C-alpha positions as CSV (number, residue, x, y, z in Angstrom):
1,M,-77.1,7.1,47.1
2,K,-76.0,8.8,50.4
3,Q,-72.5,9.4,48.9
4,E,-74.0,11.1,45.8
5,K,-76.3,13.3,48.0
6,R,-73.3,14.3,50.1
7,F,-71.3,15.0,46.9
8,V,-74.2,17.2,45.6
9,L,-74.5,19.1,48.8
10,I,-70.7,19.8,49.0
11,I,-70.4,21.0,45.5
12,L,-73.6,23.1,45.8
13,G,-72.3,24.6,48.9
14,L,-69.0,25.5,47.3
15,S,-70.8,26.9,44.3
16,L,-73.0,29.1,46.4
17,A,-70.0,30.3,48.4
18,F,-68.3,31.4,45.2
19,A,-71.5,32.9,43.8
20,A,-71.7,35.0,47.0
21,Y,-68.1,36.2,46.6
22,L,-68.8,37.2,43.0
23,R,-72.0,39.1,44.0
24,F,-71.1,40.7,47.4
25,F,-67.4,41.5,47.4
26,N,-66.6,45.2,46.8
27,L,-70.2,45.8,46.0
28,G,-69.9,49.5,46.8
29,T,-66.8,50.3,44.8
30,P,-68.3,51.5,41.5
31,S,-70.3,54.7,41.2
32,F,-74.0,54.5,40.8
33,W,-75.1,53.6,37.3
34,V,-77.7,56.2,36.4
35,D,-80.7,53.8,36.4
36,E,-79.8,52.7,39.9
37,L,-80.5,56.1,41.2
38,D,-84.2,56.0,40.2
39,F,-84.7,53.3,42.9
40,V,-82.3,55.0,45.4
41,V,-84.2,58.3,45.3
42,A,-87.6,56.5,45.3
43,A,-86.7,54.4,48.3
44,Q,-85.4,57.4,50.2
45,S,-88.7,59.2,49.5
46,Q,-90.7,56.1,50.5
47,A,-88.9,56.0,53.9
48,R,-89.3,59.8,54.3
49,V,-92.9,60.6,53.1
50,G,-94.4,57.1,52.5
51,E,-94.5,57.5,48.7
52,P,-91.8,56.6,46.1
53,L,-91.1,60.1,44.6
54,L,-88.3,61.1,42.2
55,A,-86.4,64.3,42.7
56,S,-88.8,65.9,40.2
57,G,-91.7,65.2,42.6
58,Y,-93.2,62.6,40.3
59,V,-94.1,59.1,41.5
60,Y,-91.8,56.2,40.5
61,P,-94.1,53.2,40.8
62,R,-91.8,50.5,39.3
63,A,-91.0,47.3,41.2
64,P,-92.4,48.3,44.6
65,I,-91.0,45.1,46.2
66,L,-87.4,46.3,45.4
67,T,-88.3,49.8,46.8
68,Y,-89.4,48.3,50.1
69,A,-86.3,46.1,50.2
70,L,-84.2,49.1,49.7
71,T,-85.9,51.0,52.5
72,A,-85.2,48.0,54.8
73,S,-81.5,48.0,53.7
74,Y,-81.2,51.7,54.3
75,S,-82.7,51.5,57.8
76,I,-79.9,49.0,58.7
77,F,-76.9,50.2,56.7
78,G,-77.7,53.8,55.7
79,V,-77.7,55.0,52.0
80,S,-74.7,53.9,50.0
81,E,-73.7,52.0,46.9
82,F,-73.3,48.9,49.0
83,S,-76.7,49.0,50.8
84,S,-78.5,49.9,47.5
85,R,-77.1,46.9,45.7
86,L,-77.4,44.5,48.6
87,P,-81.0,43.4,47.9
88,S,-80.2,42.6,44.2
89,A,-77.1,40.6,45.3
90,I,-79.3,38.6,47.6
91,F,-81.9,38.0,45.0
92,G,-79.3,37.0,42.4
93,W,-77.7,34.6,44.9
94,L,-81.1,33.0,45.7
95,S,-81.7,32.5,42.0
96,V,-78.7,30.2,41.8
97,L,-80.3,28.0,44.5
98,V,-83.7,28.1,42.7
99,V,-82.1,27.0,39.5
100,F,-80.6,24.0,41.3
101,F,-84.0,22.9,42.6
102,I,-85.7,23.4,39.3
103,G,-83.0,21.3,37.5
104,K,-83.2,18.7,40.3
105,R,-87.0,18.5,40.0
106,W,-87.3,18.5,36.2
107,F,-84.3,16.4,35.4
108,N,-82.0,15.1,38.2
109,A,-79.8,16.4,41.0
110,R,-76.6,16.4,38.9
111,I,-78.2,18.5,36.2
112,G,-79.5,21.0,38.8
113,L,-76.0,21.1,40.3
114,I,-74.3,21.7,36.9
115,A,-76.8,24.4,36.0
116,A,-76.3,26.1,39.3
117,I,-72.5,26.1,38.8
118,F,-73.0,27.7,35.3
119,M,-75.3,30.3,36.8
120,A,-73.1,31.1,39.7
121,I,-70.2,32.2,37.5
122,A,-72.0,33.7,34.4
123,P,-70.9,37.3,33.9
124,F,-74.3,38.5,32.9
125,E,-75.8,37.0,36.1
126,V,-73.0,38.4,38.3
127,G,-73.3,41.8,36.7
128,W,-77.1,42.3,37.2
129,S,-76.8,40.9,40.8
130,R,-74.4,43.8,41.5
131,V,-76.8,46.6,40.3
132,C,-79.6,48.3,42.2
133,R,-82.2,47.6,39.6
134,M,-85.2,45.3,39.4
135,Y,-83.8,42.6,37.1
136,A,-82.4,40.2,39.7
137,L,-85.7,40.4,41.7
138,F,-87.7,39.9,38.5
139,Q,-85.6,36.8,37.5
140,L,-86.1,35.2,41.0
141,L,-89.8,35.8,41.0
142,F,-90.3,34.7,37.4
143,L,-88.3,31.5,37.9
144,L,-90.5,30.6,40.8
145,A,-93.6,31.4,38.8
146,M,-92.4,29.4,35.8
147,F,-91.6,26.4,38.1
148,F,-94.8,26.3,40.2
149,L,-97.2,26.9,37.3
150,Y,-95.7,23.9,35.5
151,Q,-95.7,21.8,38.6
152,G,-99.4,22.7,39.2
153,F,-100.5,22.3,35.7
154,E,-98.8,19.0,35.0
155,K,-98.8,17.6,38.5
156,S,-95.6,16.0,37.3
157,P,-93.5,13.4,39.0
158,E,-90.1,14.3,40.3
159,H,-88.1,14.1,37.1
160,G,-90.8,15.3,34.6
161,R,-92.2,13.0,32.0
162,H,-92.3,12.3,28.3
163,W,-95.2,14.1,26.7
164,L,-98.4,12.1,26.5
165,V,-102.1,12.5,26.6
166,A,-102.4,13.7,30.2
167,P,-105.6,13.7,32.1
168,W,-106.8,16.8,33.8
169,E,-104.4,16.4,36.7
170,L,-103.9,19.7,38.5
171,H,-102.1,20.5,41.7
172,W,-103.9,23.5,43.0
173,P,-101.5,24.7,45.8
174,S,-98.7,24.8,43.2
175,L,-100.9,26.6,40.7
176,L,-101.9,29.2,43.2
177,A,-98.3,29.7,44.2
178,G,-97.3,30.0,40.6
179,F,-100.0,32.6,39.9
180,L,-98.9,34.6,43.0
181,F,-95.3,34.7,41.9
182,L,-96.4,35.6,38.3
183,L,-98.4,38.5,39.7
184,L,-95.4,39.6,41.8
185,S,-93.1,39.3,38.9
186,Y,-95.5,41.4,36.7
187,T,-95.5,44.2,39.4
188,T,-91.7,44.1,39.1
189,H,-91.5,44.1,35.3
190,Q,-94.2,44.1,32.7
191,N,-92.3,41.7,30.5
192,A,-93.8,38.9,32.7
193,A,-96.9,39.3,30.6
194,L,-95.2,37.5,27.8
195,F,-95.6,34.3,29.9
196,V,-99.2,34.3,28.6
197,V,-97.8,33.9,25.0
198,T,-95.3,31.3,26.2
199,F,-97.9,29.1,28.0
200,S,-100.3,29.4,25.1
201,T,-97.5,28.2,22.8
202,Y,-96.8,25.3,25.1
203,L,-100.5,24.3,25.2
204,A,-100.8,24.5,21.4
205,S,-97.6,22.5,20.9
206,M,-98.7,19.8,23.3
207,A,-102.2,19.7,21.6
208,F,-100.5,19.2,18.2
209,L,-98.1,16.6,19.5
210,T,-100.9,14.7,21.1
211,A,-102.7,14.5,17.7
212,F,-99.4,13.8,15.9
213,N,-98.8,10.8,18.1
214,G,-102.1,9.4,16.9
215,N,-104.2,9.9,20.0
216,W,-107.1,11.3,18.1
217,S,-109.7,9.7,20.3
218,S,-108.8,11.9,23.2
219,W,-107.5,14.9,21.3
220,L,-110.6,17.0,21.8
221,R,-111.0,16.2,25.5
222,N,-107.4,16.6,26.8
223,K,-106.5,19.7,28.7
224,Y,-104.0,20.9,26.0
225,T,-106.6,21.1,23.2
226,A,-109.4,22.4,25.4
227,L,-107.3,25.3,26.8
228,T,-105.7,26.0,23.4
229,L,-109.3,26.5,22.1
230,V,-110.1,28.7,25.1
231,A,-106.9,30.8,24.4
232,V,-107.7,31.2,20.7
233,S,-111.3,32.2,21.4
234,G,-110.1,34.7,24.1
235,L,-107.7,36.2,21.6
236,V,-110.3,36.6,18.9
237,I,-112.8,38.2,21.3
238,A,-110.1,40.5,22.7
239,L,-109.0,41.6,19.2
240,A,-112.6,42.5,18.5
241,V,-112.4,45.2,21.2
242,P,-110.9,48.5,19.7
243,A,-109.2,49.4,23.0
244,V,-107.3,46.1,23.0
245,R,-106.3,46.5,19.4
246,D,-105.1,50.0,20.1
247,F,-103.1,48.9,23.1
248,L,-101.4,46.0,21.2
249,A,-100.6,48.3,18.3
250,Y,-99.0,50.8,20.8
251,A,-97.1,48.1,22.6
252,V,-95.7,46.6,19.4
253,G,-94.9,50.0,17.8
254,Y,-93.7,51.9,20.9
255,Q,-90.1,53.2,20.7
256,P,-88.6,55.6,23.2
257,K,-86.1,58.2,22.2
258,W,-83.1,56.3,23.6
259,A,-84.0,53.3,21.5
260,E,-83.0,55.1,18.3
261,V,-79.4,54.0,19.0
262,A,-78.1,51.5,16.5
263,S,-77.7,48.7,19.0
264,A,-81.4,48.9,20.0
265,Q,-82.4,48.7,16.3
266,N,-80.4,45.6,15.5
267,R,-82.8,42.7,15.2
268,W,-80.0,40.2,15.8
269,R,-78.7,41.8,18.9
270,I,-79.9,39.1,21.3
271,F,-78.6,36.3,19.1
272,E,-75.3,38.1,18.8
273,F,-75.3,38.4,22.6
274,F,-75.7,34.6,23.0
275,M,-73.0,34.0,20.4
276,N,-70.4,36.3,21.9
277,R,-67.1,35.0,23.4
278,S,-68.3,35.1,27.0
279,H,-71.0,32.5,26.3
280,F,-68.7,29.9,24.7
281,P,-69.1,26.9,25.0
282,I,-72.3,27.3,27.1
283,N,-74.1,28.5,24.0
284,V,-73.1,25.4,22.1
285,L,-74.0,23.1,25.0
286,C,-77.4,24.9,25.2
287,L,-78.1,24.1,21.5
288,V,-77.2,20.4,22.1
289,G,-79.5,20.4,25.2
290,A,-82.4,21.9,23.2
291,F,-82.0,19.1,20.7
292,M,-81.9,16.5,23.5
293,V,-85.2,17.7,25.2
294,S,-86.9,17.8,21.8
295,W,-85.5,14.4,20.6
296,K,-86.2,12.7,23.9
297,R,-89.6,14.4,24.2
298,H,-88.9,15.6,27.7
299,Q,-91.9,17.6,28.6
300,A,-90.5,19.9,31.3
301,G,-87.4,20.5,29.2
302,F,-89.5,21.5,26.2
303,Y,-91.5,23.9,28.5
304,A,-88.3,25.4,29.7
305,L,-87.1,25.9,26.1
306,L,-90.2,27.7,25.2
307,N,-89.8,30.1,28.1
308,L,-86.5,31.1,26.6
309,L,-87.5,31.2,22.9
310,V,-90.7,33.2,23.1
311,P,-89.1,36.4,24.7
312,V,-86.1,36.1,22.4
313,V,-88.3,36.0,19.4
314,F,-90.6,38.9,20.6
315,F,-87.7,41.2,21.5
316,S,-85.9,40.4,18.3
317,F,-88.7,40.5,15.7
318,V,-91.9,41.8,17.2
319,F,-91.1,44.8,19.4
320,Q,-89.4,47.9,17.9
321,Y,-86.3,48.0,20.1
322,R,-84.0,45.4,21.7
323,K,-82.1,45.1,24.9
324,N,-80.3,42.1,26.4
325,D,-81.7,43.0,29.8
326,Y,-85.2,42.1,28.6
327,I,-84.5,38.4,28.4
328,Y,-82.6,38.3,31.7
329,H,-85.6,36.7,33.5
330,V,-85.4,33.6,31.3
331,Y,-81.7,33.6,30.9
332,P,-81.2,30.7,33.4
333,V,-82.9,28.3,31.0
334,L,-79.7,28.6,29.0
335,F,-77.9,26.9,31.9
336,L,-80.5,24.2,32.5
337,L,-80.3,23.2,28.8
338,A,-76.5,23.4,28.7
339,A,-76.3,21.1,31.8
340,L,-77.9,18.2,29.9
341,P,-75.0,17.3,27.6
342,V,-72.5,17.9,30.4
343,E,-74.4,15.5,32.7
344,R,-74.5,13.0,29.8
345,I,-70.7,13.3,29.4
346,M,-70.3,12.7,33.2
347,T,-72.6,9.6,33.0
348,F,-70.6,8.4,30.0
349,L,-67.4,8.7,31.9
350,Q,-68.8,6.7,34.8
351,E,-70.1,4.0,32.6
352,R,-67.0,3.6,30.5
353,L,-64.3,4.2,33.2
354,A,-65.1,2.0,36.2
355,A,-64.0,3.1,39.6
356,K,-61.8,0.0,40.0
357,T,-59.8,1.1,36.9
358,L,-59.4,4.7,38.2
359,K,-58.8,3.6,41.8
360,L,-60.9,6.5,42.9
361,E,-63.9,4.8,44.5
362,R,-64.3,7.3,47.3
363,F,-63.9,10.4,45.2
364,K,-65.3,9.2,41.9
365,E,-68.2,11.7,41.7
366,Y,-65.8,14.6,42.2
367,A,-63.4,13.2,39.6
368,F,-66.1,12.7,37.0
369,L,-67.6,16.2,37.6
370,A,-64.1,17.7,37.4
371,A,-63.5,15.8,34.1
372,A,-66.8,17.0,32.7
373,L,-66.2,20.7,33.7
374,F,-62.4,20.9,33.4
375,W,-62.8,23.6,30.7
376,I,-64.6,26.2,32.8
377,P,-61.5,28.1,34.1
378,F,-60.3,28.5,30.6
379,T,-63.4,30.2,29.2
380,P,-63.7,33.9,28.6
381,G,-66.8,34.1,30.7
382,F,-65.2,32.7,33.8
383,R,-62.1,34.9,33.3
384,L,-64.4,38.0,33.2
385,S,-66.6,37.0,36.1
386,Q,-63.8,36.4,38.5
387,K,-62.4,39.8,37.7
388,I,-65.7,41.7,38.3
389,P,-65.5,42.0,42.1
390,R,-62.0,43.5,41.9
391,M,-62.6,46.0,39.1
392,A,-62.1,49.7,39.6
393,D,-64.8,52.2,38.9
394,G,-65.7,52.9,35.3
395,Q,-65.5,49.4,33.9
396,F,-67.8,46.7,32.5
397,N,-69.4,44.6,35.3
398,G,-70.7,41.8,33.0
399,A,-74.0,43.5,32.5
400,I,-73.5,47.3,32.4
401,Y,-70.7,49.9,32.2
402,H,-70.3,52.1,35.2
403,N,-69.5,55.8,34.8
404,E,-66.9,57.3,37.2
405,W,-69.3,59.9,38.8
406,K,-67.5,59.7,42.1
407,A,-64.2,60.9,40.6
408,A,-65.8,63.5,38.3
409,T,-68.0,65.1,41.0
410,Q,-65.1,65.1,43.5
411,Y,-63.0,67.0,40.9
412,V,-65.7,69.6,40.3
413,G,-66.8,69.8,43.9
414,S,-63.3,70.8,45.1
415,R,-63.4,73.7,42.6
416,L,-67.1,74.7,42.7
417,V,-68.1,78.1,43.8
418,A,-71.6,79.3,44.5
419,Q,-72.3,81.1,41.2
420,D,-71.2,78.1,39.1
421,L,-73.9,76.5,37.0
422,L,-74.1,72.7,36.7
423,I,-75.2,71.0,33.5
424,S,-75.1,67.3,32.8
425,T,-76.1,64.6,30.4
426,L,-77.2,62.6,33.5
427,P,-78.4,65.2,35.9
428,L,-79.7,62.7,38.5
429,S,-76.2,61.4,39.0
430,V,-74.8,64.9,39.6
431,L,-77.7,65.7,41.9
432,H,-77.0,62.6,44.0
433,Y,-73.2,63.2,44.3
434,M,-73.2,67.0,44.5
435,G,-76.5,67.8,46.1
436,R,-77.6,70.1,43.2
437,V,-77.9,70.3,39.4
438,D,-79.3,73.0,37.2
439,Y,-79.8,71.8,33.6
440,N,-80.3,68.5,31.7
441,L,-78.4,68.2,28.4
442,N,-79.9,64.9,27.2
443,W,-82.3,64.9,24.3
444,S,-83.7,61.5,25.3
445,N,-84.6,62.8,28.8
446,A,-86.1,65.9,27.2
447,A,-88.2,63.9,24.8
448,L,-89.5,61.8,27.7
449,A,-90.4,64.9,29.7
450,K,-92.3,66.4,26.8
451,E,-94.1,63.1,26.1
452,R,-95.3,62.8,29.7
453,N,-95.8,66.5,30.2
454,I,-93.5,66.7,33.2
455,L,-93.8,70.1,34.6
456,A,-92.4,72.0,37.6
457,P,-94.9,73.9,39.8
458,D,-94.4,77.1,37.7
459,G,-95.2,75.2,34.5
460,R,-91.6,74.7,33.2
461,V,-90.9,71.4,31.4
462,V,-88.3,69.6,33.6
463,D,-86.4,66.3,33.6
464,F,-88.6,63.5,34.9
465,Y,-85.8,62.0,37.0
466,S,-83.9,65.0,38.5
467,G,-86.3,67.9,38.1
468,A,-83.5,69.8,36.3
469,D,-84.5,72.4,33.6
470,I,-84.4,71.1,30.0
471,I,-82.0,72.1,27.3
472,D,-83.0,70.6,24.0
473,T,-81.9,73.1,21.3
474,L,-78.5,74.6,20.5
475,N,-80.0,78.1,20.8
476,E,-81.3,77.3,24.3
477,L,-77.8,76.1,25.2
478,K,-76.2,79.3,23.9
479,R,-78.7,81.4,25.8
480,V,-78.1,79.5,29.1
481,L,-74.3,79.9,28.8
482,S,-74.6,83.6,27.9
483,L,-76.7,84.3,31.0
484,H,-74.3,82.6,33.4
485,R,-70.7,83.8,33.4
486,Q,-69.3,80.4,34.6
487,G,-70.1,76.8,35.2
488,W,-69.4,73.2,34.6
489,L,-70.6,70.5,32.2
490,L,-70.4,66.9,33.5
491,L,-70.9,64.7,30.5
492,D,-70.8,60.9,30.3
493,N,-68.9,60.2,27.1
494,Y,-71.3,57.6,25.9
495,R,-74.2,60.0,25.7
496,F,-72.1,63.1,24.8
497,N,-70.7,61.3,21.7
498,N,-74.0,59.8,20.7
499,P,-76.3,62.0,18.6
500,V,-79.4,60.4,20.0
501,Y,-78.6,62.0,23.3
502,V,-76.5,65.0,22.3
503,P,-76.7,66.2,18.6
504,A,-73.5,66.5,16.8
505,T,-73.9,70.3,16.4
506,V,-74.2,70.7,20.2
507,N,-71.2,68.4,20.7
508,A,-69.1,70.5,18.3
509,F,-70.3,73.8,19.8
510,L,-69.2,72.7,23.3
511,R,-65.8,71.5,22.2
512,E,-65.2,74.8,20.5
513,E,-66.7,77.2,23.0
514,T,-65.8,75.5,26.4
515,R,-62.6,74.1,27.8
516,K,-62.2,70.5,28.6
517,A,-60.9,70.6,32.2
518,Y,-60.9,66.9,33.2
519,E,-61.5,63.3,32.1
520,T,-61.8,60.4,34.4
521,A,-59.2,57.6,34.5
522,N,-61.2,55.1,32.4
523,G,-62.5,57.8,30.1
524,T,-66.2,57.5,31.0
525,I,-66.8,61.1,32.1
526,S,-65.6,64.4,30.5
527,V,-65.8,67.7,32.5
528,F,-65.9,70.9,30.6
529,R,-65.6,74.4,32.0
530,W,-66.7,77.8,30.8
531,H,-66.2,81.2,32.4
532,D,-66.2,85.0,31.6
533,R,-68.3,84.5,28.5
534,N,-69.8,87.5,26.8
535,S,-73.5,87.8,26.2
536,Q,-73.2,87.7,22.5
537,A,-72.7,84.0,22.5
538,A,-76.5,83.4,22.6
539,T,-77.0,85.4,19.4
540,N,-74.4,83.7,17.2
């Protein structure tokens, strides 16, 4: 027993060390991804004036815990890409440790260890841990909420239990901790609200299984049935309120301008994400693990499975747009389930190949784990994750693609004169790296500004994030160019070549009427230049 504990601690320590390398090394190398700058600007404002304001002057209230973590990081390290991403890297690293403890508590120490190894090296996990965004924090808080709420509601023994007619055993300290973490996770991202659906589904499933197992005598008085009836009654009462119905209809039907892109409209996007090369063979192992917890009636495992399935179903078939990011908070369940068949293989090897045959008595745990996980270094996911810390700017980090704003703004900055105008598809990025920006050339940002009625003090509609003036028609673009004899357009190629953000007519006009002066090494940013234009361009 002592030998196995020592083995677990050693492997866990090595896994955490490698997880730290993947998350912290060269953290400041890539340029800011545009969504990172929302928090960067808000945190700077929080430190300066005590309120998280964007460059437009509007409040940015998302994920206040992350904003305060950033202000603390800035007070120690100053404002930089590294200091901005450091809190997320810490949160992502801590999530690896939390997954180990959840696996250990719900299954056994070896399953927790294997799940932690999977999570330490997963590209999607590494990528979001290296971005100044709320997802790593949201995942950490939600994992803690998911764990403590189950522990409090089931008051379960160390390794879970098979489902049965459970008395009303509740562990109130765990429940209170779970509710606290759920509240904190909701303030970080509203997707935490889906846990209400997940837990209601769990209650209904357990009530059904209780009856299915023939325990009719206690069916109406066990906690699953009672709380399912409460949940159904509450839903019926809520739906009778017009304001609730209107809110639900809005939530289900809402679709921002950016979500018109084809990938966000693909109902199978998340399933395709799970089936891509970087997930093999973890995805197959997860399916086997899901079958195992269902077949063996492992209650905690079944609960974990529902926490994964419900968000996947909602973001595939209920809501009107899809993003892989939105299931990130439950993504670790994939590793918990995938660890089950691997641990079973490890146990099989131990049972069939006695230590006396292998002559590895002292190192048998290491040998069996190595045998069960020998394939990891050959997987596409591992090959990608170990490259991420050494990647240059403008490449895929396992979660998002960075744009080379540092290189593009350095090029323009060295040639900029006072009378030059600056126009960008992502004006907040230009504002951060160059200190000023004049116009927003992004139809998605323009739609958001109009929808929220984002106005400058003089009544002009401006970009919500940067405060830059809006260009949202071809005629307006022609007018702006005609009124300014020279300037620069800094355009990220993803948006510039996507008609949801920049219509094809605008793209064609710029290619014809301006000169492409520069493109970054990895092709993420194009810089166009215009000068000495005559005023007739606006009237064409």
